[in-house]
N, C-alpha and C positions, 0 to 999 in steps of 0.2 A: 589600557586602550586610550589613546590622547583626546583631548576637545574636541579637534581638528576631526578624527575619525567620528566620535561621537556625533557630531553636527552632519557629518556625512551619512551616517546611520540614520536620520530622521528620514520620513517621506520629504518629498518636495514639496508636496501639497497633501492636505487632507482627503483624504477618499470620502463621497458623498453619502455610501452607505458599510455598514461594517457589518461582517455576515460572522456570527462567533457558533461554531459547534461544541457542545460537550458531549463526552464520551460516556460509556454504561460505568465507568468507574467513578466520573463526576458526579455523576446523580444516583449513587447505588443506595442510598439510605435518605430518608427525608430531613436528615440533618445537614444531609449534603448537596439536597436539592434548595434547602432553605441557605445554606452557603453561598450558593451558585449565586442564588436571588439577589443576595446583598454584592455580590460581584457585580453583578450588572447593575446595579443602581448605583453603584460608587462610580463605577464607569461613564453611567449618565450623568451625573452630579458632576462630574470632574471635567465635562465637555467631552464626551465622545465623538471621535469624528463622526461627521454626517449628522452632527446636531441632536437633537435629542430622539432618534428612531435606530431602533437597531433590530435586527433579524437575528433568531437565536434558534439552531437545530438541536435536536438531543435525540439521544441513542438510548434506548430500553435503559431500563434499571441494574445495575450490574450483570448478573448472571440469568437473568429472564429470559431471553433468549433461547440459552441453552436449558435452562427449566421447561421450555415451553416445547421443545423438539422431544426431551423425553417423554412428555406428559403425551405428544400424538403418539408416540411409539408403544405408548402403555394402550393406547386405543386400538393403534393400527398398524400392523408392520411395516404395512408401504401405503402412508399417507399420500394422497392425489396433491403433487405440484400445488395446483392452485388453492387446496384448502389448508396447505402448510401456509401459503401466504395471508391467506384470511386470518391465520391463529397468528402468526409471528407480527404482523403489523401491528397488533393491538399493545405487544411491550412498547413501544415508542409514544403511543398515545398515550397512555398512562402517565409516561413521564413528562410529557408534554404539558398536559392537563393539571399536574401537580406542580409543575416550575409555573404554570401560568398564574397559579392560586397563590404560590409562595411571593411572587412578584406584586401580586396586588396587595396582600397583606404587609408587603414592606412600602405601600405606595407608591408601586410602579402600575401605570395604566399597561395591562397586557391580556394580549389573547391569543391562545391556543390554536393552530389550523392543522389538518393532517392534508394529505396529497391530494385527496378529492377536493379539499375546501381551495385549495390554493392551485388545484389543474396543474400538478407534475405526473404529465402524461409520458407514460415508458412504452417499450416494445412487449408484448405479450411472453417473454421468456420468463417463466415463475421460476422463481429463488436467483434469477443472474439478469433481472432486467435492465434495460439501457433507458437513461433519461433521454427523451427526446424534445419536449418542450414544458415551459412551465409559464403560467399566463400570470406577467408581471403586473399587471393590471388586479389581480385579486390581492395581491401582496401589498399595493400601494392603496386599494381601497380599506385593506386591514390598519394600516397606519394611520388612517383619518383621525380613529378615536383609540388609540392605542399608539404608545412610545415603543413597546415591544412586542413582536409577535413570534410566537414560540411555536418550531413547526417541527412536526415527525419527519425523522431522519429515516434512511433505509427502505424507504416504500415510496410507491407512483400507484397510478392508475392507468389501465388501459383506455384505448379508444372506445371501447365497449363496456368499459363502466370496472373490469376486474381489477381488484387488489394485485400489486405486485411490491416484490423484496428486490433488492439491488445485489443481496451478496453479503458475505462478511465484510464489516467495515465499508459500508455502503453508506453510511451516514455523514464519512466524510464526502462521497460523492455528493451527496445532497446539499450541503452546506457549499460547496464549489460552485455547484450547477445554479442556484439563487444569485452566488457573486456574479458566476458570467452571465448569466442574463442579464443582470444589470448593466455589466460591461456591453454586451451587446446593444442596448437600447441605449447606450451612450453614457451612462452613470458611471463614475468611479467608484470601484468597490474593492475591498480586501477581504479576504476571508482567514480567520482566525481559529484553528483547531487546539481544543483544549482536551489534556488528558492528564494520567498520573503520572507521565515523565515529561521532564523541563526540554524538551527539544530533541533534535535529531544528532545521533551520536556517532562516531567516525566505527565502533563496533557495538556489538551487545555490551553496556556496562556491565550487565548483570555475569556475564561469562568473562570479560577483559577488563582486569583492574587498571584504573586510570584513563578509561576513554574518554576521548575529549567530546565535548558539546561542540558541534559547529554553531557561526554567526550566520553563515551564509552557506546554501547548496543550492546549483542551478536544477533547473527541472530535467535535464537530461542525465544527469548523475542521479538526482531521489528517482525517476522513471525507472533507470536501469537498477538502482537498489531493489527497488520495489518488486519489479519484476523477477529478479534473484533472490528474494525470500525475505527481505526487510519489510516487516510487517508494521510500521510508523504510519504510513499513509497508505489509503488505498489507491492503488494503480489508477484506476479512471480518475479518481480526483486529480491526480499528478495529470494527466494527460488534459482535462477539461481546465485546468488552469494553466498550462503551457498553450493551448489553442487559445483563449481569450487574452491571456495576459493576465491573468489574476495573481497577485502577489498573495502566499500562503505564508502563515505565521504559526509555527507549532511551539506550543508553551503547555505550562503545567497550570492546573488548575488549581493548585495546592499552593502555591508560593508565587512570590513576583518576579522571580529570578528570570533574567533575559532569554527569549525561546532562540528558534532558529528561523531565518526567512528563506524561502523558497523561491529561487529567482531566476528571470532568464540569465542574465549575466552579473559574475562579481560584480561588486563595487571596484572600480579602479584603484586604488589603495593598495586591495586586498590581491594577493600573490596566490595563483592557482597551483595547489599541491599536485603532485602526479598522482598520488593516490588519495581519495577523500575517503574511503570508508571499505571496509570489508564485510561482507554477509555471508550466511548460510542458508542454504535450503535443503532440509532433513527429509524423512522419509521416502528415500529415492532408491528405486532399484535400476542396475544396468543390467541389459541385454543384450548376447552377443547371438546372433542367426548366423549360422556358417554354411558354407559350401552351397552358396545359391546360385542361380545361374546370372551372370554380369550383363544384360542385355537390357535392364532396365525394367523391362515389362512384370518379372517377379516382385521388383522395390515397389512398384507403383502399385502392385495387388496386394502388397503387406501393409501399406500406408494406408490405402482404402481400407482394410477389416479392421486396422487398429482406430481409423477414423470412425468407422460404422459402430465399433465397441465402445465408444468414446473414452480413449484413451489419449491422451496429451503426452505427446514425445519431446524429449529434450537431448542435447549433446548429442546429436545425430552425425554419426561418420561412417564411412565406407571403406574397406581395403581391398584392394585385387590381388588375386593369385592365380595367375592363367587365365583361363576362361571364369572363374569361378569367384565371388565378389563372398565379402565378410561383412556385416549389417551391425554396427553397435549403436546404442540410444537408451537413453534411461526415461522411466516413468514412475509414478508413484507406485508406492509398495503396495497401496492397496487395490493397484490395478495388476499385479502379479500374475491371477489367474484368468483375466481376460486376456492379456498380452499373448500367454501361451496359447490358448482358444483361439485366438484370433490369427495368428502366426501359422497353426499346425492347420486350421480351416483354410486358410490361403494355398498353403502348399499342397492339401490333399485335392480340393480343387482342381488344382494344375497338375495334378498327377506326378507330382515329383518325390524322388525319392533321394538318400544319401545326406539331406541335407540336417542338421541339430540346430537347438536351440538349447543353450547355456541357461543353466537356474538361474535364476536372478540374486545378482552380488549385493547385499547393502551397500549402499555411499551417501555423501553428504556432500554436496555441491558446494565448495568455497569459491566466492568471488572476489575481487578488487576491481574497484571502479574508480575512473576518476577523469575529468576535463582532461587534465594537464599529461595524459597519456599522447593524445594527438602531437603534442610536440617535444616528447622525451622519448630518447633511444634506450634501449637495456633493460625496459622495464619486466618484459617476460622473461630474461636472465635472472634479474634479482629476485621474480615471484618464485622460479624454478630451485635457485638456489638456496634460498628462505627454508624450500620446504627439504629439498635435499640435507642441510643441515642438521636437521632431526631425523632425518632418513624416513622420512614419510612419503610413501607410494603414492605415484600419481596415476589414476586409472582412465582420464580422461583428461580431453582441455578442449575449450574454446573459447573465442576471444571473438572482440566487435571493437570499434575505434575506441571505447572508453571503459572495455571492459576485458579482465582476463579469467576465466572458472576453469578449474581443476576438480575432480573428482577423485575424493578421499576416501579410506575405510571409516565407517561411522565414529569409531572409537578413538582415531587419529584428529577428528575435526578440529576441538577445541583448542590442539595444540598448532595445528594448521593457522588457525585465526588469529592466535599469538605470535606467532613466528612472524607473519604479514605485517601484525601490525606493529611489530620491534624494528623490522624491516624500514616501513615507510613512515615511522616516527608518529603513528598515529595516537600516543596515550601520553599524559602527563607525568608519565614515570620513566619513560625514554631518556638516557642518559643525555642524547644529544641534542633532545628537543629544545629548542628554542620559539617560543611564540610569536610568529608574525602579526598575532591579533588574539583575540580572548577566546575565542572556542570556533571549531566548525566542525560539522556532523552529518552522517548520510542516515 
């Protein structure tokens, strides 16, 4: 990267508040917690943006959440959602308190705060709550005597005082929400997400050798990738960042390697690729409901029955054959029995005969995503040709302005990703790859 590009990479002005988030792998042991404390101290001593104050959001240590879920199942086969949230919220409280202790031992004035103490108000949807407000004055009060406020991620509290959790990856959303609340109050803020990966990649680097790390990715691309299976960032955290204009930075806790910025627009000097990244969503089942009346009433009934059964549908399409319709969709493989029962119940309720539902076929959704698709032609042809070259069967297709998704057999998914990575030059090992910049990632 040139000196000019390096200068352009720097923020035009330093934010008034830095919010950092450390994932479970970053605080998995007491030694790692001490290392995070030193990292924070060094950042403060080096002159952290925002002066001498930082908000730090933490996840539960390592596999603590998984352990608590298993413990609950030992006690009760169907633990009440409210009590599960009471239990799971303890994980982040442990890591927050330990990090505050480590910071104080390192000479940094720090305190830990949970959701109740910071007024992180959420909806009452246990295990999948949404943040509705944060009392910024409580955080500012905590900064009066402390350089660092360590905040429990993943949790909130309802107006009635019940603890809630935000779902897997919810600590990302907690961190972005704190930064977003500051921005909405007129305070410049940036949110930094630290984990055991050094940034966002074009493909899963564990599956695709040479997958490139991105320097920048847009909110829209990151949202699309997150919704299609990428697990780098919690999707709601990206939604919040886009809504309030919070710049996200994803990097590794364990190195000083430059990470990835998630931004509204790419820098002017950076060319937007046609495809920024490829991701997969596994554990999918494809269903086909055959020979149903095509008047729309039955389709509405089927969708209503599936919704009542709690089944999330994807890749929906219909085909007509005379006055009959064929409905195709995908759902998570764990919902297979619920799908069959819901559809059967609907058809029986309507007194219909002659219809059938194919047994679910295990499939994987492979998706190519890129803002550059908006201005490019022939992208779909390139996707299909790349898969055809390996004789990968396409069992379903869906598209948006910046995404082409295909369903393939589970056992061919990795080959499909590798083929698309090669076609769109997403790895450093591609013979034709000529880097326009040092890295780019979804």
